[in-house]
N, C-alpha and C positions, 0 to 999 in steps of 0.2 A: 802704538808703534808704527813708525814709517816702515815702507817696504820698499823695494826696486819697482815692484807693480806700480805704487802710487807715483813714483817718478815717470814710469813710462805712460801712465794715463794722463799725465799733466803733460809730458813733452808731446804726446801725440794730438793734444788738444792746442797747444801752442803751434806744433806744425800745420795744423788744418786751419789755424787763424781764428778758432774760436773764441768766444769771451772767457777770460780766464780771470776769477777774481776770487777771494776766499769763499764769497756765497757760492759761484758757482761751482767751485771744487767740490764743497760740501753736498750741495744738492745733487751733483752728478756722482758722487761716491769716488771721486779721483782722489781726495787726500783730506785729511783732517786739519793739518797745519801747513798751509801752502807756502809760509813763509819760510819755513825749513826746507821744504821740497824744493823751492825755487833756489834757494842758497846751493843746496847739494849739487843742483844742476849748474848753477854758476861756477861750481869748484871743478865741475867735470869740463869746464870750457864753453858751455854753452854762454851765448851774450843774448841777457833778456831784459828788457828795459821795463821800468815800472812807471805807469803813467797814473799819475794821481788825478782825480776827478771828484765830482761831487753830485749826489743825486738831487733832483728837483727839489726835494725836501730841505736840501742843505746837509745831508750827511756825506762827509767825505768817505772816498775808497779808493782803493789801487787795483787797478788792472795790468795785466802783464802780457807782453808782447815778445815773441822770439825776434831778435835781431839776427844771430848767425849761429850757427853748429861750430863744434871744434872740428880744427883740421882733420882730414883723415876720416871723418865719420861720411856715412851715405844717408843723405835727406831721401824721403819718399818722391820728392818731385825730380831728383837726378835718377832714381831707379826708372821711373815711368818713362822720362825721356830717351833713356836708352832702349826700353821696350819698343819705342813708336818708329 
């Protein structure tokens, strides 16, 4: 079962520009169903790009990248700029 906690973990990883793939999400304990979590975040207004790639062995995979947050949300970088 997916929780807000999994959305928070994936969103934090995306905001930190970490490598977010199905494999890394499972390995890091962020969530079990990354596709559903990304879908839920998109429904909340986050613009997340899916980048199709292939491993050196020829296995296809998708990694995700945060493009924009919903209007009115505060990003961690905006908070740190105010403090500076």
